[in-house]
N, C-alpha and C positions, 0 to 999 in steps of 0.2 A: 400981187394982186391977191386980193382975199376972195374966194368963190364959196358958195354953201358946200361944197363938195370939200373942199378942202378943208373948212370949216369943222363939218362932221365927222371926217378923217382924222382932225385934233383932236376932236371929243370922243372919238374911240380910240386913239392911242393913252389919252387920258385915262379910260376905264381901262385898257389892258393892263395900265401901271398899278392903278388901286384896288381893280377887283378882279384880278386875271380869273378867266376860268381853269378849272382843273388841268393839269397839262397843256396847257396850252399860252403862247406865250407871245408877241410881236410888238415890233417897234420901225418907224420910218430910218432911214440913213438920216444921216446927221444934218444936210443941206437939201430935202425933199420931202415933203409930208406925204407926196403922191409914191414914193419909193418905199416900201417896208420889207424888212425881213422876218419871219417868223418861224414857230415851232411848236410842233403838236406834239404830245408824247401818247403813249396808249389809245392810236386810233383805232378805229373801225376795220373791218378788212376791206376795205377797197381805198382804204387811206391812208398813204405811207409818206414821208418824204415832203416835197417842197412846196412852200406859198410864197409868192414873192411879188409886191405889188408895184409896178412902175407909171410914173405917171400918172395914170389914172390905174396903176395895177400893182401887184404885191406879190410877192414872190413866200413860200415857205416849204415847210420840210416836215414830212410827218412819218414814224417809223414802223413798220409793219407787225401789227401785234402777236404777241406769241400763241403759237397753237393756232395758225393759219396758215394757208399756202404761202402768205406774203410776210410771214416771218422776216425780221431782220431785215426785210426789203427798203428799200430809201428809194423813195421817187418824188419829182419835182411835179410842179403845177404850177402856174401862172393865171394870177385873177386879175381882171382891166378891170378899173374902174373909171366913168364917166365923169362930165361935169354933173350930169341928172344924177348922181350917186346923191342920195340912197332913193330916188324916186325909181331909178332904175338897177336891177341887180350887176354885180359886175359879172364881166364873162372868166368865165373858170375852165382852164385847159390843162390838161396832164401834159408834161412835156417830157416827162420819161415815157417807154412804151408801157402799159398796162392794158391787164388781162383782165377785164370784170364786168359784167354783164351792166353796171350801170355807168360804164367809160365808153363811150363811142370811139371808132377806128380813129377819127381823128384827133383823139385825146379831149375831149368835150366833156363835162359828166355831166350826167343825168340827174339831176337833184331838184324836186321840187319844187324847194324854197326860192333855186335860182331860177325858177320857171315860171308858171303859173301859181304859186304858190308865194308870190315872193312880196313881202310889205316893207313900207319905207321903215319900222320900228326895227327891222334886222339889223344888227351892227357886226362890225369885223368881230366881234369877241361870238354872237351866232352862227356865222357864218362858218368861221372854222369849229365849232360845237358841232354843228348839222354835218360836217362833212366828217369829223372824228367818229362820230356816230355811224 
């Protein structure tokens, strides 16, 4: 069944293929557009290692940038997309233990565009780029 969220995620995927942001890549697994694997290079200090999307979620990997306490670190996070996407932001949570002022003890990420500044115009590329910065 095709839902608007799934259609939107397919559009997001097409954009990631045709016009990916620098240092970011993402794609769904072969048989489920709702599960994605992505990677980000050269992220900002609180973004290291993974992002994955399942059902309505994504798993990615971001590597810690040089000359920061996170250098060479690999941290995983999960982004959960619901059927209300893009009208509702994904839930983002680090799976790996993370010590950063913008990451709660539960692993949830404090990022304005994922909360009170969310806009349906944000796509997967914009989310990953914001986390990367």
